[in-house]
C-alpha positions as CSV (number, residue, x, y, z in Angstrom):
1,M,0.0,0.1,-0.1
2,Q,2.7,2.5,0.8
3,A,4.7,1.6,-2.2
4,A,1.7,2.4,-4.5
5,V,1.3,5.8,-2.6
6,R,4.9,6.4,-3.3
7,K,4.8,5.1,-6.8
8,R,1.8,7.7,-7.4
9,L,3.8,10.7,-5.8
10,W,6.8,10.3,-8.0
11,F,4.3,10.1,-11.0
12,W,2.7,13.4,-10.3
13,L,5.3,15.3,-8.4
14,P,7.5,16.2,-11.7
15,P,4.4,17.7,-13.4
16,L,3.1,19.7,-10.5
17,A,6.8,21.1,-10.1
18,L,6.8,22.0,-13.7
19,V,3.2,23.6,-13.3
20,M,4.6,25.7,-10.2
21,L,7.6,26.7,-11.9
22,A,5.5,27.8,-15.1
23,L,3.2,29.8,-12.7
24,A,6.0,31.5,-10.8
25,W,7.6,32.4,-14.2
26,L,4.3,33.8,-15.5
27,F,3.6,35.8,-12.6
28,R,7.0,37.1,-11.7
29,P,7.5,40.8,-11.0
30,Q,7.9,42.5,-14.5
31,P,10.3,45.2,-14.8
32,V,9.0,48.8,-15.1
33,A,9.6,50.8,-18.3
34,V,11.0,54.1,-17.5
35,D,12.9,56.9,-19.2
36,F,16.3,57.7,-18.2
37,A,18.4,60.8,-18.1
38,E,22.2,61.1,-17.5
39,A,23.6,63.5,-14.9
40,S,26.0,65.6,-16.8
41,R,28.2,68.7,-16.2
42,G,27.8,71.8,-18.5
43,P,26.6,75.2,-18.6
44,L,23.3,76.4,-16.9
45,Q,21.5,79.6,-17.3
46,V,18.6,80.9,-15.1
47,S,16.5,83.5,-16.8
48,V,13.0,85.2,-17.0
49,S,11.5,86.0,-20.2
50,D,8.3,87.4,-21.8
51,D,7.2,89.2,-24.9
52,G,8.7,92.6,-25.2
53,E,8.3,95.4,-27.7
54,T,10.9,97.8,-29.1
55,R,10.6,101.5,-29.0
56,V,12.6,104.6,-29.8
57,K,13.9,106.1,-26.4
58,D,12.6,109.7,-27.1
59,V,9.2,109.7,-29.2
60,F,8.0,113.5,-30.0
61,V,4.4,113.9,-30.8
62,V,4.0,116.8,-32.8
63,S,0.7,118.5,-32.3
64,A,-1.2,121.5,-33.9
65,P,-0.1,124.9,-32.2
66,V,-3.4,126.5,-33.2
67,A,-6.9,125.7,-34.5
68,G,-7.3,125.9,-38.4
69,L,-7.5,124.0,-41.5
70,M,-4.6,121.5,-41.8
71,R,-3.4,120.8,-45.3
72,R,-2.7,117.2,-46.2
73,I,0.5,115.9,-44.5
74,E,2.8,114.8,-47.5
75,L,5.4,112.9,-45.2
76,E,5.2,109.2,-44.7
77,A,6.4,106.9,-42.1
78,G,10.3,106.3,-42.5
79,D,10.9,109.9,-44.2
80,P,14.1,111.7,-42.6
81,V,13.3,114.9,-40.8
82,V,15.6,117.8,-39.7
83,A,15.1,119.6,-36.5
84,D,13.6,123.1,-37.1
85,E,13.9,122.8,-40.8
86,T,11.4,120.1,-42.0
87,V,8.0,121.3,-42.2
88,V,5.5,118.5,-41.2
89,A,2.2,120.4,-41.4
90,R,0.7,123.5,-42.8
91,I,-2.3,125.0,-41.0
92,E,-4.6,127.7,-42.4
93,P,-7.5,129.5,-40.8
94,S,-10.6,127.5,-41.0
95,D,-13.8,128.6,-42.8
96,P,-16.3,130.4,-41.0
97,A,-19.2,128.6,-39.5
98,F,-22.9,128.7,-40.8
99,L,-25.0,131.4,-39.8
100,D,-28.6,130.5,-38.5
101,R,-31.4,133.0,-39.1
102,R,-31.1,134.9,-36.0
103,T,-27.3,135.5,-36.3
104,E,-27.7,136.3,-40.2
105,G,-30.4,138.7,-39.3
106,E,-28.5,140.6,-36.7
107,A,-25.3,140.5,-39.0
108,L,-27.4,142.1,-41.8
109,A,-28.8,145.0,-39.4
110,G,-25.2,145.5,-38.2
111,L,-24.2,145.9,-41.6
112,R,-27.0,148.5,-42.5
113,A,-26.2,150.5,-39.4
114,A,-22.5,150.5,-40.2
115,E,-23.2,151.6,-43.8
116,A,-25.6,154.3,-42.3
117,A,-22.8,155.6,-39.9
118,R,-20.2,155.8,-42.8
119,A,-22.5,157.8,-44.9
120,H,-22.9,160.3,-42.0
121,A,-19.3,160.4,-41.3
122,A,-18.6,161.0,-45.1
123,A,-21.0,164.1,-45.0
124,E,-19.4,165.3,-41.8
125,V,-16.2,165.3,-43.9
126,R,-17.6,167.3,-46.5
127,R,-19.0,169.9,-44.1
128,V,-15.6,170.2,-42.5
129,E,-13.8,170.5,-45.7
130,A,-16.2,173.3,-46.7
131,E,-15.5,175.1,-43.4
132,L,-11.7,174.9,-43.9
133,E,-11.8,176.1,-47.4
134,F,-13.9,179.2,-45.9
135,A,-11.5,179.7,-43.1
136,Q,-8.4,179.5,-45.5
137,A,-10.1,182.0,-48.1
138,E,-10.7,184.3,-44.8
139,L,-7.1,184.0,-43.8
140,R,-5.8,185.1,-47.1
141,R,-8.0,188.3,-47.1
142,Y,-6.9,189.2,-43.8
143,E,-3.2,188.8,-44.6
144,G,-4.0,191.3,-47.7
145,L,-5.7,193.7,-45.3
146,V,-3.0,193.7,-42.9
147,A,-0.6,194.9,-45.4
148,R,-2.6,197.8,-45.9
149,A,-3.4,198.3,-42.3
150,A,-6.9,197.9,-42.9
151,V,-7.2,195.2,-39.8
152,S,-5.7,194.8,-36.8
153,Q,-3.0,191.9,-36.0
154,N,-5.3,190.5,-33.4
155,D,-7.9,189.9,-36.2
156,L,-5.4,188.1,-38.4
157,D,-4.4,185.8,-35.4
158,A,-8.0,184.9,-34.9
159,A,-8.3,184.1,-38.6
160,R,-5.2,181.8,-38.3
161,R,-6.7,180.2,-35.5
162,R,-9.8,179.3,-37.2
163,A,-8.0,178.1,-40.1
164,R,-5.9,175.7,-38.0
165,T,-8.9,174.4,-36.2
166,A,-10.8,173.8,-39.4
167,E,-7.7,171.6,-40.6
168,A,-7.7,169.6,-37.3
169,A,-11.6,169.1,-37.4
170,L,-10.9,167.8,-41.1
171,Q,-8.4,165.4,-40.1
172,E,-10.8,164.3,-37.1
173,S,-13.5,163.7,-39.5
174,R,-11.6,161.9,-42.1
175,A,-10.4,159.5,-39.2
176,G,-13.8,159.0,-38.0
177,L,-14.8,158.1,-41.6
178,R,-11.9,155.5,-41.9
179,V,-13.4,154.0,-38.5
180,R,-16.9,153.7,-40.2
181,E,-15.5,152.2,-43.2
182,S,-13.7,149.6,-41.2
183,E,-16.9,148.9,-39.2
184,V,-18.6,148.0,-42.6
185,E,-15.9,145.7,-43.5
186,Q,-16.3,144.1,-40.3
187,A,-20.0,143.8,-40.6
188,R,-19.6,142.2,-44.1
189,A,-17.1,139.7,-42.7
190,R,-19.5,138.5,-40.3
191,L,-21.9,137.6,-43.3
192,Q,-19.1,135.6,-45.0
193,A,-20.4,132.1,-45.7
194,P,-18.2,128.8,-45.6
195,G,-16.4,127.8,-48.9
196,G,-15.9,131.4,-50.2
197,P,-12.8,132.6,-51.9
198,R,-9.6,132.4,-49.8
199,N,-7.4,135.5,-49.1
200,A,-4.0,134.8,-50.9
201,D,-2.1,136.8,-48.3
202,C,-3.6,135.0,-45.4
203,A,-1.2,133.8,-42.7
204,C,-0.2,130.1,-42.7
205,V,1.4,128.6,-39.7
206,L,4.3,126.2,-40.6
207,V,4.7,123.3,-38.3
208,R,8.3,122.1,-38.1
209,S,10.0,119.0,-36.7
210,P,11.3,119.5,-33.2
211,V,14.3,116.9,-33.5
212,S,16.2,115.2,-36.4
213,G,15.5,111.6,-37.2
214,S,12.7,109.8,-39.1
215,V,8.7,110.0,-39.2
216,L,7.4,107.1,-37.1
217,R,3.8,107.4,-37.4
218,V,1.5,109.9,-39.2
219,L,-1.6,110.3,-36.8
220,N,-3.7,112.6,-39.0
221,E,-2.8,112.5,-42.6
222,S,-5.8,113.8,-44.4
223,E,-6.7,117.5,-44.8
224,G,-9.2,118.8,-42.4
225,V,-9.9,121.3,-39.4
226,V,-7.9,120.6,-36.3
227,T,-8.1,121.8,-33.0
228,A,-5.4,123.5,-31.0
229,A,-2.9,120.6,-29.4
230,A,-4.4,117.8,-31.7
231,P,-1.7,115.2,-32.3
232,L,-0.5,115.2,-36.0
233,I,2.8,113.3,-36.3
234,E,5.3,111.1,-34.1
235,V,8.9,111.7,-34.8
236,G,12.0,110.2,-33.4
237,D,15.5,108.8,-34.0
238,P,15.4,105.4,-34.8
239,R,18.9,104.9,-33.9
240,R,18.2,105.3,-30.4
241,L,16.3,102.2,-29.8
242,E,15.4,100.2,-26.7
243,V,13.2,97.3,-25.6
244,V,10.6,97.3,-22.8
245,V,9.1,94.0,-21.4
246,D,6.4,93.7,-18.9
247,L,7.2,91.3,-16.3
248,L,5.2,89.9,-13.5
249,S,6.0,91.7,-10.2
250,T,7.2,88.4,-8.5
251,E,9.8,88.3,-11.5
252,A,10.5,91.7,-11.8
253,V,12.0,91.9,-8.1
254,R,14.7,89.4,-9.2
255,V,15.6,91.7,-12.0
256,S,18.6,94.5,-11.6
257,P,20.2,97.2,-13.7
258,G,23.2,95.6,-15.5
259,Q,22.1,92.1,-16.0
260,K,22.8,90.5,-19.3
261,V,19.9,90.0,-21.8
262,L,19.5,88.0,-24.8
263,V,17.0,89.3,-27.2
264,E,15.5,86.4,-29.3
265,G,12.5,86.0,-31.4
266,W,13.3,89.0,-33.2
267,G,13.5,87.3,-36.7
268,G,17.3,87.1,-36.9
269,G,19.4,83.9,-36.5
270,Q,21.3,84.9,-33.4
271,P,20.3,86.6,-30.4
272,L,21.1,89.9,-29.8
273,E,23.2,91.1,-26.7
274,A,21.4,93.6,-24.2
275,V,21.6,94.9,-20.8
276,V,19.0,95.9,-18.2
277,R,18.8,99.8,-18.0
278,R,16.0,100.2,-15.7
279,V,13.2,98.3,-13.9
280,E,10.7,101.0,-13.2
281,P,9.2,101.4,-9.8
282,F,5.7,101.5,-10.7
283,G,3.6,98.4,-11.3
284,F,0.1,98.2,-13.3
285,T,-2.7,95.8,-13.7
286,K,-2.7,93.7,-16.8
287,V,-5.5,91.3,-17.7
288,S,-3.9,88.1,-19.4
289,A,-5.4,86.4,-22.2
290,L,-7.2,84.0,-19.6
291,G,-8.9,86.8,-18.0
292,V,-6.5,86.9,-15.0
293,E,-5.7,90.1,-13.6
294,E,-2.0,90.3,-13.2
295,Q,0.3,93.0,-11.6
296,R,3.1,93.9,-14.2
297,V,6.4,95.9,-14.2
298,N,8.1,97.5,-17.0
299,V,11.8,96.5,-17.5
300,V,13.6,98.8,-19.9
301,I,16.6,97.2,-21.8
302,D,19.5,98.8,-24.0
303,F,21.1,97.0,-26.9
304,A,24.8,96.2,-26.2
305,G,25.9,95.0,-29.6
306,P,26.9,96.8,-32.6
307,E,24.0,99.0,-34.2
308,E,24.6,97.0,-37.5
309,Q,23.2,93.7,-35.9
310,W,19.9,95.3,-34.7
311,S,19.5,98.1,-37.5
312,R,16.6,96.3,-39.1
313,L,14.5,96.7,-36.0
314,G,12.1,99.5,-35.7
315,H,9.7,101.2,-33.3
316,G,7.0,98.7,-32.1
317,F,8.7,95.5,-33.2
318,R,8.0,92.2,-31.2
319,V,10.9,90.6,-29.6
320,E,11.4,88.1,-26.7
321,P,14.1,89.1,-24.3
322,R,15.6,86.6,-22.0
323,I,17.0,88.1,-18.7
324,L,19.7,86.1,-17.2
325,L,19.6,86.1,-13.5
326,W,22.3,83.6,-12.9
327,E,24.7,81.5,-15.1
328,S,27.6,79.1,-14.7
329,E,29.6,77.2,-17.5
330,D,30.3,74.1,-15.5
331,V,27.8,72.6,-13.1
332,L,26.3,69.1,-12.4
333,R,22.8,69.1,-13.9
334,V,19.8,66.9,-14.1
335,P,16.4,67.2,-15.5
336,L,14.0,68.9,-13.2
337,S,11.4,66.2,-13.9
338,A,13.7,63.6,-12.3
339,L,13.1,65.3,-8.9
340,Y,10.3,64.4,-6.3
341,R,9.6,65.6,-2.8
342,E,10.0,63.1,0.3
343,G,9.2,65.4,3.4
344,R,11.3,68.3,3.1
345,D,14.0,66.7,1.1
346,W,14.6,66.4,-2.8
347,R,15.1,62.8,-4.2
348,V,15.8,61.0,-7.5
349,F,15.6,57.3,-8.5
350,R,19.0,56.5,-9.6
351,D,19.8,53.4,-11.7
352,D,21.5,50.6,-10.1
353,A,22.3,47.7,-12.5
354,G,18.6,47.5,-13.3
355,R,17.3,48.4,-9.9
356,A,15.8,51.8,-8.9
357,R,17.5,53.4,-5.7
358,T,16.2,56.5,-3.9
359,T,18.8,58.8,-3.7
360,A,18.7,62.2,-1.5
361,V,20.3,65.2,-3.5
362,R,20.8,68.6,-2.6
363,V,20.0,71.1,-5.4
364,G,20.8,74.7,-6.2
365,H,19.7,76.9,-9.2
366,D,17.1,75.7,-11.8
367,N,15.6,77.0,-14.9
368,G,12.5,75.3,-15.0
369,L,14.0,72.7,-17.1
370,E,17.4,71.4,-15.5
371,V,18.4,71.8,-12.0
372,E,21.9,72.1,-10.5
373,V,23.0,69.1,-8.3
374,L,25.1,69.9,-5.4
375,E,25.4,66.7,-3.6
376,G,24.1,63.1,-4.2
377,L,25.0,62.4,-7.8
378,K,28.1,62.4,-9.9
379,A,28.4,62.9,-13.6
380,G,27.3,59.7,-15.6
381,D,24.7,58.7,-13.0
382,R,21.3,57.7,-14.7
383,V,18.1,58.9,-13.0
384,V,14.4,58.1,-13.8
385,V,12.5,61.1,-15.2
386,H,8.8,61.6,-14.7
387,P,8.7,58.3,-12.1
388,S,5.4,56.9,-11.8
389,D,3.9,55.3,-8.8
390,R,5.0,52.0,-9.9
391,V,8.7,53.1,-9.2
392,N,10.1,52.4,-5.8
393,D,13.1,51.8,-3.9
394,G,14.6,48.5,-5.2
395,A,12.0,48.1,-8.0
396,R,13.4,46.6,-11.2
397,I,13.5,49.1,-14.0
398,V,14.3,49.0,-17.9
399,E,14.6,51.7,-20.3
400,R,11.5,52.4,-22.2
401,Q,11.8,51.4,-26.1
402,L,10.5,54.0,-28.4
403,R,8.3,52.1,-31.2
């Protein structure tokens, strides 16, 4: 009986062992497919950037000094101008306004009154002329009678006084006539309708460029009536170009004058060298494309390279300045996506002969893509990037194969 049991056990034991081995092989832990990155030494730059815009440092808006009819501006954007010589606009007196019925009636009545006053003044001149003629004739007679001693010297002096008085009265009446004639012209001018003939001798105000440079933008090109202080044209020197970029206030506090800037995204092949000149002390609110209110601060940047490199840029061009906050030519670096938090420490999963080993690291600067490793790794170590929840200390890992 025992021999039969032993015989059956020896018969079924090998198949059972093979089945167990097969199940163990089928259900063995599979290595986790991961992506690796190698810790390497090289340069690292920490920077902030945003969309910026070029602008001429000193933009002059030329305005109309007086109200009037401005002739069409012939200058175009890009035309050169010379300070105090180039005429940018011509302003003439504008046409009078239309008269309503009441104003026209008052103006006509004023014209008739002025004409009547002129006629009265003309009659007064004729009367005084007659009195002067009589006084002069009387003076000539008295001068003849005095020679024969027919009249006294006192009578002759009185005749002379009457002649001089008549001459003064004639000058006074003629001046009054000229005043009345001017009043008639003034009354007629009040009745002038718009669109009438223009006076060729009318004064024209010439508006000249205040600086030498180029026309940046024509604000009011067509002929028309302008008011005093109306903006007409913008001028400036395109060789004095700067860049302004509005950064988030949390980023602007890290920027200081004198920091190096690389101007990218301007259309050329190589970045342009520049330097921060000023961080404005006043912030402003700007609504982002997502509708979020942000506090922004303007940072003003000057070009540092030769003018030939950025001469193709103009006023209002879009650029992408990158302000370097920190840089080093030789640091140990790994991708920022390889780090994860464990308590207050930073850690990575290091590849140890196909096993993931959690390793504490001390990090320094980072630029959003790479991070400086101060302790915990050495050059050539492979670390797992974007580790999933399947990766843990001691887990088998294998490099993911791209298909």
